[in-house]
A tleap script that builds the chain and sets N, CA, C and O, in Angstrom:
source leaprc.protein.ff14SB
mol = sequence {
  NMET SER GLN PRO SER SER LYS ALA PHE ASP
  CYS VAL GLN SER MET ARG GLN ALA ARG ASP
  ARG LEU SER ALA GLU THR MET GLY MET SER
  TYR ASP GLU LEU VAL LYS TRP LEU ARG VAL
  HIE ARG TYR ALA ASP PRO VAL LEU GLN ARG
  LEU ALA GLU LYS ALA ALA GLN HIE ALA ASP
  ALA ALA ASP ARG PRO SER ALA GLY CARG
}
set mol.1.N position { -25.093 -28.788 7.510 }
set mol.1.CA position { -24.419 -27.864 6.631 }
set mol.1.C position { -23.440 -28.643 5.759 }
set mol.1.O position { -22.661 -29.445 6.272 }
set mol.2.N position { -23.470 -28.424 4.489 }
set mol.2.CA position { -22.589 -29.161 3.586 }
set mol.2.C position { -21.211 -28.499 3.515 }
set mol.2.O position { -21.080 -27.293 3.723 }
set mol.3.N position { -20.212 -29.285 3.225 }
set mol.3.CA position { -18.855 -28.771 3.090 }
set mol.3.C position { -18.723 -28.105 1.726 }
set mol.3.O position { -19.095 -28.691 0.710 }
set mol.4.N position { -18.195 -26.887 1.701 }
set mol.4.CA position { -17.997 -26.239 0.402 }
set mol.4.C position { -16.855 -26.914 -0.352 }
set mol.4.O position { -15.917 -27.439 0.249 }
set mol.5.N position { -16.953 -26.887 -1.654 }
set mol.5.CA position { -15.860 -27.425 -2.465 }
set mol.5.C position { -14.686 -26.446 -2.404 }
set mol.5.O position { -14.805 -25.378 -1.804 }
set mol.6.N position { -13.585 -26.791 -3.001 }
set mol.6.CA position { -12.402 -25.928 -2.937 }
set mol.6.C position { -12.727 -24.542 -3.505 }
set mol.6.O position { -13.461 -24.406 -4.483 }
set mol.7.N position { -12.166 -23.540 -2.870 }
set mol.7.CA position { -12.411 -22.167 -3.282 }
set mol.7.C position { -11.646 -21.851 -4.557 }
set mol.7.O position { -10.511 -22.287 -4.751 }
set mol.8.N position { -12.292 -21.088 -5.413 }
set mol.8.CA position { -11.617 -20.634 -6.626 }
set mol.8.C position { -10.649 -19.494 -6.287 }
set mol.8.O position { -9.601 -19.361 -6.918 }
set mol.9.N position { -11.002 -18.674 -5.289 }
set mol.9.CA position { -10.172 -17.540 -4.897 }
set mol.9.C position { -10.285 -17.368 -3.390 }
set mol.9.O position { -11.390 -17.298 -2.853 }
set mol.10.N position { -9.163 -17.299 -2.715 }
set mol.10.CA position { -9.144 -17.102 -1.264 }
set mol.10.C position { -8.686 -15.672 -0.996 }
set mol.10.O position { -7.501 -15.357 -1.102 }
set mol.11.N position { -9.631 -14.819 -0.650 }
set mol.11.CA position { -9.365 -13.395 -0.437 }
set mol.11.C position { -8.367 -13.176 0.697 }
set mol.11.O position { -7.443 -12.375 0.562 }
set mol.12.N position { -8.547 -13.875 1.800 }
set mol.12.CA position { -7.670 -13.689 2.959 }
set mol.12.C position { -6.236 -14.084 2.593 }
set mol.12.O position { -5.289 -13.369 2.923 }
set mol.13.N position { -6.082 -15.207 1.923 }
set mol.13.CA position { -4.746 -15.647 1.528 }
set mol.13.C position { -4.110 -14.647 0.563 }
set mol.13.O position { -2.924 -14.340 0.679 }
set mol.14.N position { -4.885 -14.148 -0.375 }
set mol.14.CA position { -4.384 -13.180 -1.336 }
set mol.14.C position { -3.934 -11.898 -0.636 }
set mol.14.O position { -2.873 -11.360 -0.954 }
set mol.15.N position { -4.728 -11.408 0.310 }
set mol.15.CA position { -4.383 -10.203 1.057 }
set mol.15.C position { -3.100 -10.416 1.854 }
set mol.15.O position { -2.239 -9.537 1.887 }
set mol.16.N position { -2.967 -11.557 2.486 }
set mol.16.CA position { -1.769 -11.844 3.281 }
set mol.16.C position { -0.528 -11.910 2.401 }
set mol.16.O position { 0.533 -11.418 2.786 }
set mol.17.N position { -0.653 -12.510 1.231 }
set mol.17.CA position { 0.486 -12.594 0.314 }
set mol.17.C position { 0.909 -11.202 -0.158 }
set mol.17.O position { 2.100 -10.899 -0.225 }
set mol.18.N position { -0.065 -10.363 -0.482 }
set mol.18.CA position { 0.241 -8.999 -0.926 }
set mol.18.C position { 0.898 -8.213 0.203 }
set mol.18.O position { 1.878 -7.503 -0.023 }
set mol.19.N position { 0.369 -8.334 1.403 }
set mol.19.CA position { 0.931 -7.624 2.561 }
set mol.19.C position { 2.358 -8.084 2.835 }
set mol.19.O position { 3.237 -7.265 3.100 }
set mol.20.N position { 2.586 -9.380 2.772 }
set mol.20.CA position { 3.925 -9.910 3.026 }
set mol.20.C position { 4.921 -9.443 1.964 }
set mol.20.O position { 6.066 -9.119 2.279 }
set mol.21.N position { 4.478 -9.412 0.706 }
set mol.21.CA position { 5.353 -8.957 -0.381 }
set mol.21.C position { 5.721 -7.485 -0.204 }
set mol.21.O position { 6.885 -7.110 -0.341 }
set mol.22.N position { 4.718 -6.648 0.103 }
set mol.22.CA position { 4.977 -5.221 0.300 }
set mol.22.C position { 5.839 -4.977 1.531 }
set mol.22.O position { 6.711 -4.108 1.516 }
set mol.23.N position { 5.604 -5.726 2.585 }
set mol.23.CA position { 6.417 -5.587 3.799 }
set mol.23.C position { 7.872 -5.932 3.510 }
set mol.23.O position { 8.781 -5.256 3.993 }
set mol.24.N position { 8.095 -6.977 2.727 }
set mol.24.CA position { 9.460 -7.379 2.383 }
set mol.24.C position { 10.139 -6.302 1.525 }
set mol.24.O position { 11.328 -6.033 1.697 }
set mol.25.N position { 9.389 -5.689 0.605 }
set mol.25.CA position { 9.952 -4.657 -0.265 }
set mol.25.C position { 10.311 -3.392 0.499 }
set mol.25.O position { 11.292 -2.727 0.163 }
set mol.26.N position { 9.536 -3.049 1.520 }
set mol.26.CA position { 9.733 -1.773 2.213 }
set mol.26.C position { 10.428 -1.914 3.564 }
set mol.26.O position { 10.656 -0.917 4.249 }
set mol.27.N position { 10.764 -3.134 3.948 }
set mol.27.CA position { 11.391 -3.364 5.241 }
set mol.27.C position { 12.718 -2.602 5.324 }
set mol.27.O position { 13.539 -2.655 4.408 }
set mol.28.N position { 12.904 -1.912 6.412 }
set mol.28.CA position { 14.152 -1.195 6.646 }
set mol.28.C position { 14.223 0.177 6.010 }
set mol.28.O position { 15.224 0.875 6.171 }
set mol.29.N position { 13.184 0.585 5.288 }
set mol.29.CA position { 13.204 1.906 4.661 }
set mol.29.C position { 12.932 2.981 5.699 }
set mol.29.O position { 12.135 2.793 6.618 }
set mol.30.N position { 13.606 4.108 5.537 }
set mol.30.CA position { 13.305 5.262 6.370 }
set mol.30.C position { 11.996 5.878 5.881 }
set mol.30.O position { 11.475 5.487 4.837 }
set mol.31.N position { 11.474 6.827 6.623 }
set mol.31.CA position { 10.235 7.496 6.228 }
set mol.31.C position { 10.400 8.155 4.859 }
set mol.31.O position { 9.535 8.023 3.993 }
set mol.32.N position { 11.511 8.862 4.669 }
set mol.32.CA position { 11.742 9.542 3.394 }
set mol.32.C position { 11.876 8.552 2.243 }
set mol.32.O position { 11.372 8.805 1.149 }
set mol.33.N position { 12.547 7.430 2.478 }
set mol.33.CA position { 12.682 6.403 1.446 }
set mol.33.C position { 11.326 5.805 1.106 }
set mol.33.O position { 11.040 5.536 -0.061 }
set mol.34.N position { 10.490 5.596 2.115 }
set mol.34.CA position { 9.160 5.041 1.888 }
set mol.34.C position { 8.296 5.997 1.068 }
set mol.34.O position { 7.581 5.566 0.163 }
set mol.35.N position { 8.358 7.288 1.378 }
set mol.35.CA position { 7.595 8.285 0.617 }
set mol.35.C position { 8.067 8.302 -0.836 }
set mol.35.O position { 7.249 8.352 -1.755 }
set mol.36.N position { 9.389 8.259 -1.045 }
set mol.36.CA position { 9.922 8.236 -2.404 }
set mol.36.C position { 9.457 6.974 -3.135 }
set mol.36.O position { 9.083 7.036 -4.307 }
set mol.37.N position { 9.479 5.838 -2.448 }
set mol.37.CA position { 9.029 4.578 -3.041 }
set mol.37.C position { 7.562 4.664 -3.447 }
set mol.37.O position { 7.181 4.190 -4.517 }
set mol.38.N position { 6.736 5.269 -2.588 }
set mol.38.CA position { 5.315 5.424 -2.910 }
set mol.38.C position { 5.123 6.277 -4.159 }
set mol.38.O position { 4.225 6.018 -4.960 }
set mol.39.N position { 5.972 7.302 -4.326 }
set mol.39.CA position { 5.846 8.184 -5.485 }
set mol.39.C position { 6.217 7.494 -6.791 }
set mol.39.O position { 5.572 7.719 -7.815 }
set mol.40.N position { 7.247 6.658 -6.767 }
set mol.40.CA position { 7.739 6.088 -8.031 }
set mol.40.C position { 7.154 4.718 -8.349 }
set mol.40.O position { 7.178 4.299 -9.506 }
set mol.41.N position { 6.635 4.016 -7.359 }
set mol.41.CA position { 6.095 2.683 -7.588 }
set mol.41.C position { 4.761 2.786 -8.321 }
set mol.41.O position { 3.898 3.572 -7.928 }
set mol.42.N position { 4.588 2.011 -9.366 }
set mol.42.CA position { 3.346 2.006 -10.142 }
set mol.42.C position { 2.665 0.658 -10.003 }
set mol.42.O position { 3.298 -0.392 -10.120 }
set mol.43.N position { 1.373 0.703 -9.754 }
set mol.43.CA position { 0.564 -0.493 -9.588 }
set mol.43.C position { -0.290 -0.736 -10.823 }
set mol.43.O position { -0.736 0.212 -11.469 }
set mol.44.N position { -0.517 -1.994 -11.150 }
set mol.44.CA position { -1.416 -2.336 -12.253 }
set mol.44.C position { -2.861 -2.069 -11.849 }
set mol.44.O position { -3.689 -1.727 -12.693 }
set mol.45.N position { -3.164 -2.221 -10.572 }
set mol.45.CA position { -4.521 -2.012 -10.061 }
set mol.45.C position { -4.739 -0.513 -9.846 }
set mol.45.O position { -4.012 0.092 -9.057 }
set mol.46.N position { -5.712 0.107 -10.517 }
set mol.46.CA position { -5.922 1.554 -10.387 }
set mol.46.C position { -6.308 1.984 -8.973 }
set mol.46.O position { -5.994 3.104 -8.568 }
set mol.47.N position { -6.975 1.127 -8.223 }
set mol.47.CA position { -7.338 1.475 -6.845 }
set mol.47.C position { -6.080 1.574 -5.989 }
set mol.47.O position { -5.925 2.523 -5.221 }
set mol.48.N position { -5.188 0.605 -6.115 }
set mol.48.CA position { -3.933 0.648 -5.368 }
set mol.48.C position { -3.086 1.844 -5.791 }
set mol.48.O position { -2.423 2.460 -4.957 }
set mol.49.N position { -3.105 2.172 -7.064 }
set mol.49.CA position { -2.339 3.317 -7.541 }
set mol.49.C position { -2.856 4.603 -6.918 }
set mol.49.O position { -2.064 5.439 -6.483 }
set mol.50.N position { -4.177 4.777 -6.869 }
set mol.50.CA position { -4.754 5.983 -6.250 }
set mol.50.C position { -4.415 6.046 -4.759 }
set mol.50.O position { -4.124 7.122 -4.239 }
set mol.51.N position { -4.449 4.900 -4.068 }
set mol.51.CA position { -4.098 4.882 -2.650 }
set mol.51.C position { -2.644 5.286 -2.439 }
set mol.51.O position { -2.343 6.050 -1.522 }
set mol.52.N position { -1.745 4.786 -3.273 }
set mol.52.CA position { -0.329 5.134 -3.159 }
set mol.52.C position { -0.127 6.631 -3.414 }
set mol.52.O position { 0.645 7.279 -2.707 }
set mol.53.N position { -0.809 7.177 -4.411 }
set mol.53.CA position { -0.690 8.603 -4.709 }
set mol.53.C position { -1.215 9.452 -3.559 }
set mol.53.O position { -0.613 10.465 -3.202 }
set mol.54.N position { -2.338 9.038 -2.979 }
set mol.54.CA position { -2.884 9.775 -1.834 }
set mol.54.C position { -1.943 9.706 -0.633 }
set mol.54.O position { -1.791 10.691 0.089 }
set mol.55.N position { -1.316 8.559 -0.413 }
set mol.55.CA position { -0.365 8.423 0.696 }
set mol.55.C position { 0.827 9.348 0.484 }
set mol.55.O position { 1.298 9.968 1.437 }
set mol.56.N position { 1.320 9.452 -0.737 }
set mol.56.CA position { 2.439 10.343 -1.031 }
set mol.56.C position { 2.020 11.799 -0.852 }
set mol.56.O position { 2.796 12.601 -0.334 }
set mol.57.N position { 0.804 12.152 -1.275 }
set mol.57.CA position { 0.309 13.515 -1.095 }
set mol.57.C position { 0.159 13.842 0.382 }
set mol.57.O position { 0.479 14.950 0.811 }
set mol.58.N position { -0.323 12.891 1.151 }
set mol.58.CA position { -0.482 13.090 2.592 }
set mol.58.C position { 0.879 13.331 3.241 }
set mol.58.O position { 1.014 14.187 4.116 }
set mol.59.N position { 1.875 12.581 2.813 }
set mol.59.CA position { 3.229 12.763 3.343 }
set mol.59.C position { 3.760 14.145 2.974 }
set mol.59.O position { 4.398 14.805 3.794 }
set mol.60.N position { 3.499 14.589 1.732 }
set mol.60.CA position { 3.926 15.927 1.317 }
set mol.60.C position { 3.250 16.998 2.168 }
set mol.60.O position { 3.890 17.962 2.588 }
set mol.61.N position { 1.967 16.826 2.417 }
set mol.61.CA position { 1.220 17.812 3.216 }
set mol.61.C position { 1.747 17.840 4.645 }
set mol.61.O position { 1.807 18.907 5.256 }
set mol.62.N position { 2.123 16.708 5.179 }
set mol.62.CA position { 2.646 16.653 6.547 }
set mol.62.C position { 3.998 17.339 6.643 }
set mol.62.O position { 4.363 17.838 7.708 }
set mol.63.N position { 4.749 17.372 5.543 }
set mol.63.CA position { 6.070 18.005 5.540 }
set mol.63.C position { 5.998 19.519 5.406 }
set mol.63.O position { 6.922 20.227 5.805 }
set mol.64.N position { 4.888 20.020 4.840 }
set mol.64.CA position { 4.750 21.462 4.641 }
set mol.64.C position { 4.220 22.123 5.906 }
set mol.64.O position { 3.350 21.565 6.574 }
set mol.65.N position { 4.732 23.300 6.242 }
set mol.65.CA position { 4.178 24.003 7.396 }
set mol.65.C position { 2.764 24.482 7.088 }
set mol.65.O position { 2.467 24.896 5.968 }
set mol.66.N position { 1.913 24.422 8.079 }
set mol.66.CA position { 0.530 24.842 7.893 }
set mol.66.C position { 0.399 26.334 8.182 }
set mol.66.O position { 0.939 26.833 9.169 }
set mol.67.N position { -0.320 27.040 7.314 }
set mol.67.CA position { -0.490 28.483 7.467 }
set mol.67.C position { -1.399 28.825 8.628 }
set mol.67.O position { -1.254 29.888 9.233 }
set mol.68.N position { -2.337 27.941 8.954 }
set mol.68.CA position { -3.332 28.252 9.988 }
set mol.68.C position { -2.952 27.828 11.389 }
set mol.68.O position { -3.749 28.005 12.309 }
set mol.69.N position { -1.784 27.282 11.587 }
set mol.69.CA position { -1.420 26.812 12.931 }
set mol.69.C position { -0.738 27.842 13.743 }
set mol.69.O position { -0.377 27.584 14.891 }
savepdb mol mol.pdb
quit
């Protein structure tokens, strides 16, 4: 098996850097602060933006009493 040349993009390293950056930004936030941060933070990546919006909506739904319970 031949040795691959240097990678142009390291997905694992990129994911770890993004996770570490987000963890540093949100460290110490309460649940309410985190939900507020998710609502106001805007991402350049549309996929990340949709995920953040869905997370904020999920938090809103969890805060509302359910009619069927």
